[in-house]
C-alpha positions in Angstrom: -0.2 7.7 15.5 -2.2 4.7 14.5 -1.1 1.3 15.7 0.0 -1.2 13.0 -2.6 -3.7 11.9 -2.2 -7.0 13.7 -0.6 -9.8 11.7 -3.3 -12.2 10.4 -3.3 -16.0 10.5 -3.6 -17.7 7.2 -6.7 -19.7 6.3 -6.2 -23.4 6.9 -9.4 -24.9 5.4 -9.7 -25.4 1.7 -12.4 -23.4 0.0 -12.4 -20.4 2.4 -9.5 -18.3 1.0 -9.7 -15.5 -1.5 -6.2 -16.2 -2.7 -4.1 -19.3 -2.3 -0.4 -18.5 -2.3 1.9 -21.1 -3.9 5.5 -21.1 -2.9 8.2 -23.5 -4.1 11.2 -23.8 -1.7 14.7 -25.3 -2.2 17.2 -24.5 0.5 15.3 -21.3 1.2 15.9 -21.1 5.0 17.5 -17.6 4.8 14.6 -16.1 2.8 11.3 -17.8 3.6 10.5 -16.1 7.0 10.7 -12.7 5.4 8.2 -13.6 2.7 5.8 -15.2 5.2 6.0 -12.1 7.4 5.2 -9.8 4.5 2.2 -12.0 3.5 0.8 -11.9 7.0 0.4 -8.1 6.6 -1.6 -8.8 3.4 -4.1 -10.9 5.3 -5.8 -7.7 6.4 -7.0 -7.1 2.9 -7.9 -10.7 1.7 -8.2 -14.2 3.2 -4.9 -15.9 2.2 -4.1 -19.6 2.3 -0.4 -20.6 1.9 0.7 -23.8 0.3 4.5 -24.5 0.1 6.0 -27.3 -2.0 9.5 -28.1 -0.7 11.9 -29.6 -3.2 13.9 -31.7 -0.7 15.8 -28.9 1.0 18.9 -29.9 2.8 19.0 -26.9 5.1 16.4 -26.0 7.8 13.8 -24.7 5.4 11.3 -27.3 6.5 11.8 -26.6 10.2 11.2 -22.9 9.6 8.0 -23.6 7.6 6.7 -26.0 10.3 7.1 -23.2 12.9 4.0 -21.8 11.1 1.1 -24.2 11.8 -1.3 -22.3 9.5 0.8 -23.1 6.4 0.3 -26.2 4.4 3.7 -27.8 3.6 4.1 -30.6 1.0 7.3 -32.4 0.5 7.7 -33.2 -3.2 10.1 -36.1 -2.7 12.9 -34.6 -4.8 14.1 -31.5 -6.6 11.3 -31.3 -9.2 12.2 -27.8 -10.4 10.0 -24.7 -10.2 7.2 -26.0 -12.5 7.1 -29.4 -10.8 6.9 -27.8 -7.4 4.1 -25.5 -8.5 2.1 -28.5 -9.7 2.5 -30.3 -6.4 1.3 -27.3 -4.5 -1.5 -26.5 -7.0 -3.0 -29.9 -6.3 -3.7 -28.8 -2.8 -5.2 -25.4 -3.7 -8.9 -26.2 -3.3 -11.4 -23.4 -4.2 -10.2 -19.8 -4.3 -10.6 -16.8 -6.5 -7.0 -16.8 -7.6 -3.6 -18.5 -7.1 -0.6 -16.3 -6.3 2.7 -17.9 -7.3 5.7 -16.5 -5.5 9.4 -17.1 -5.3 10.6 -17.6 -1.7 13.1 -14.8 -2.0 10.5 -12.1 -2.3 9.0 -9.5 0.0 5.4 -8.4 -0.8 4.8 -4.7 -0.4 1.8 -3.7 1.8 -1.4 -3.7 -0.2 0.0 -5.5 -3.2 -2.2 -8.6 -3.0 -5.3 -6.4 -2.9 -4.0 -4.3 -5.8 -3.6 -7.4 -7.9 -7.0 -8.7 -7.0 -8.5 -5.3 -7.9 -6.7 -5.4 -11.3 -8.1 -8.8 -11.9 -11.6 -7.5 -11.3 -11.0 -4.3 -13.4 -9.9 -6.3 -16.4 -12.5 -9.0 -17.1 -10.3 -10.6 -19.8 -7.3 -10.9 -17.5 -6.1 -14.4 -16.7 -3.0 -13.3 -14.9 -1.7 -10.2 -13.1 2.1 -9.5 -12.8 3.3 -7.0 -10.2 6.1 -4.5 -10.4 9.4 -6.1 -9.3 12.2 -4.1 -7.7 15.6 -5.2 -6.3 16.8 -4.9 -2.8 18.0 -1.4 -3.6 14.5 -0.4 -4.9 15.7 -0.3 -8.5 13.1 -1.4 -11.1 13.6 -4.9 -12.5 12.9 -5.3 -16.2 10.3 -8.1 -15.7 8.1 -7.8 -18.7 8.7 -9.5 -22.0 7.6 -9.8 -25.6 6.9 -13.1 -27.3 10.2 -14.8 -28.4 10.9 -14.7 -32.1 13.8 -15.0 -34.5 14.1 -11.3 -35.3 14.0 -10.4 -31.7 16.6 -13.0 -30.8 19.0 -11.8 -33.5 18.5 -8.2 -32.4 19.1 -9.1 -28.8 22.2 -11.1 -29.7 23.7 -8.3 -31.9 22.6 -5.2 -30.1 22.5 -6.3 -26.5 23.1 -3.4 -24.2 24.3 -1.1 -27.0 20.7 0.0 -27.9 18.7 -0.8 -24.8 15.5 1.1 -25.6 15.0 -0.4 -29.1 11.5 -1.0 -30.5 9.3 -3.8 -29.4 9.9 -5.8 -32.6 13.7 -5.8 -31.9 13.8 -7.2 -28.4 12.2 -9.9 -26.2 12.7 -7.6 -23.2 10.5 -4.6 -22.4 13.4 -2.3 -21.5 11.9 1.2 -21.5 11.4 2.2 -17.9 8.3 4.3 -18.8 6.5 1.1 -19.9 6.5 0.1 -16.2 4.7 3.3 -15.1 1.1 2.3 -15.9 -1.0 -0.9 -16.3 -0.7 -2.7 -19.6 -1.0 -6.0 -21.4 2.2 -7.9 -21.8 3.0 -11.1 -23.6 4.6 -12.7 -20.6 6.1 -11.7 -17.3 8.8 -13.0 -15.0 7.4 -16.0 -13.0 8.8 -14.9 -9.7 5.4 -13.3 -8.9 2.2 -14.0 -10.8 -1.5 -13.9 -9.7 -3.5 -16.3 -11.8 -7.3 -16.4 -11.9 -9.0 -19.6 -10.9 -10.7 -19.7 -14.3 -7.4 -19.4 -16.2 -5.7 -21.9 -14.0 -8.5 -24.5 -14.6 -8.4 -24.0 -18.4 -4.6 -23.9 -18.7 -3.8 -26.8 -16.4 -0.5 -27.8 -15.1 2.8 -26.0 -15.6 5.0 -27.8 -18.1 7.6 -29.7 -16.1 9.9 -30.3 -19.1 11.3 -26.8 -18.5 12.4 -27.5 -14.9 13.6 -23.9 -14.5 13.4 -21.0 -16.9 10.9 -20.5 -19.7 8.2 -22.3 -17.7 6.5 -18.9 -17.2 6.9 -18.0 -20.9 5.1 -21.2 -21.7 2.4 -20.7 -19.1 1.7 -17.1 -20.1 1.5 -18.2 -23.7 -1.0 -20.9 -22.8 -3.0 -18.3 -20.8 -3.2 -16.2 -24.0 -4.0 -19.2 -26.2 -6.9 -19.9 -23.8 -8.4 -16.5 -24.5 -7.1 -14.5 -21.5 -4.7 -11.6 -21.2 -1.6 -11.2 -19.1 -1.7 -7.8 -17.3 1.0 -5.8 -15.6 -0.1 -3.8 -12.5 2.4 -1.3 -11.1 0.2 -0.6 -8.1 1.5 -4.0 -6.7 5.1 -4.3 -5.9 7.4 -7.2 -4.7 11.0 -6.9 -3.8 13.2 -9.7 -5.2 16.5 -10.8 -3.7 17.5 -12.3 -7.0 20.9 -13.3 -5.9 19.3 -15.7 -3.4 17.9 -17.8 -6.2 21.5 -18.8 -7.1 23.3 -18.9 -10.4 25.9 -21.0 -12.1 27.2 -21.6 -15.7 24.9 -24.7 -15.8 21.8 -22.7 -14.9 22.7 -20.0 -17.4 23.1 -22.6 -20.1 19.8 -24.1 -19.1 18.1 -20.8 -19.6 19.3 -20.7 -23.2 18.5 -24.3 -23.9 15.0 -23.9 -22.5 14.4 -20.9 -24.8 15.0 -23.2 -27.7 12.8 -25.9 -26.1 10.0 -23.2 -25.9 10.4 -22.4 -29.6 10.3 -26.1 -30.6 7.0 -26.4 -28.6 5.2 -23.3 -29.9 6.9 -22.4 -33.2 8.7 -25.5 -34.5 9.2 -24.2 -38.0 11.2 -21.3 -36.7 13.1 -23.2 -34.0 16.1 -23.9 -36.3 16.6 -20.3 -37.1 16.1 -19.3 -33.4 18.8 -21.8 -32.4 21.3 -20.1 -34.6 20.3 -16.7 -33.3 20.7 -17.9 -29.7 24.1 -19.5 -30.6 25.2 -16.2 -32.2 24.4 -14.4 -28.9 26.2 -16.9 -26.8 29.2 -17.0 -29.2 29.5 -13.2 -29.2 29.7 -13.2 -25.4 31.7 -16.4 -25.0 35.0 -14.5 -24.3 33.4 -12.8 -21.3 32.3 -15.7 -19.2 32.3 -19.4 -18.7 28.5 -19.3 -18.7 28.3 -18.1 -22.3 30.9 -20.6 -23.4 28.9 -23.4 -21.9 25.7 -22.1 -23.4 27.3 -22.0 -26.8 28.5 -25.6 -26.4 25.1 -26.8 -25.3 23.4 -25.1 -28.2 25.8 -26.8 -30.6 25.7 -30.3 -29.1 22.3 -31.5 -27.8 23.8 -34.7 -26.4 25.2 -32.5 -23.6 21.8 -31.4 -22.5 21.7 -34.4 -20.1 24.4 -32.6 -18.1 22.0 -29.7 -17.3 19.8 -29.6 -14.2 16.6 -31.6 -14.4 13.9 -33.0 -12.2 15.4 -35.5 -9.7 13.5 -37.7 -7.3 15.0 -38.2 -3.9 16.9 -41.5 -3.5 14.8 -44.2 -1.9 
């Protein structure tokens, strides 16, 4: 039996890595070591540099990170959200072939970084590569999406789980499991794991911090496409996502719906009003089931309440 490959140290110096891994942490002490361990195995296939932006964790996340001297740790000075944290880390990237944005509650399957790099090389028009995402039980996560639109929002609101494998024009989700069996272009993919080429990152620029959390990846993938690149899905790369570790609350669920409306106002302002009513319909139809949907409906009706939702906060001085 062959001995396992030795774990690799990460590249410390800027400009010497093939891939710079960007991780945003916030009270991630229970998850971050597992992700780092999985990345060390990937160092056998590509030179990795790891940059972590910590959004003022109150647990021992920073202590765990600093136990790894070959990781660059940047304290953001507050909870800047996912987009804000990515931007802080990206400012420390230096020169590399690509950036790999990862949630802290992931585990990267062996060979997946190389598979994403190979997919980037095999598709010259690609600006981003999204891996296959599975849950802790190995079940496929529906992580690919179609461009948001009014018809799709109405269909999702009215049909929901009743007709899951409906046509592309009737859903913002790619729900057919067979669509995840082979490489394909997609409009956007879940931002938990995304490899971005250095060329695309340079042209697209910073992530939009107005979204804080949710829809930031929809916006970023849209801007990748607007810059002339494609977003590709590569099933040969897999990450396991402990999605429960990311946390949830009625406020976060409401923020998801509000940010979808913010996205439409940014990219399709003429249709944003109709989209709002479609989103409100979906929340209202499900309001009897949960507090989260009731709060989302209230927020969509009354924008003055948006100030109650999570947003970027600097640490008190």
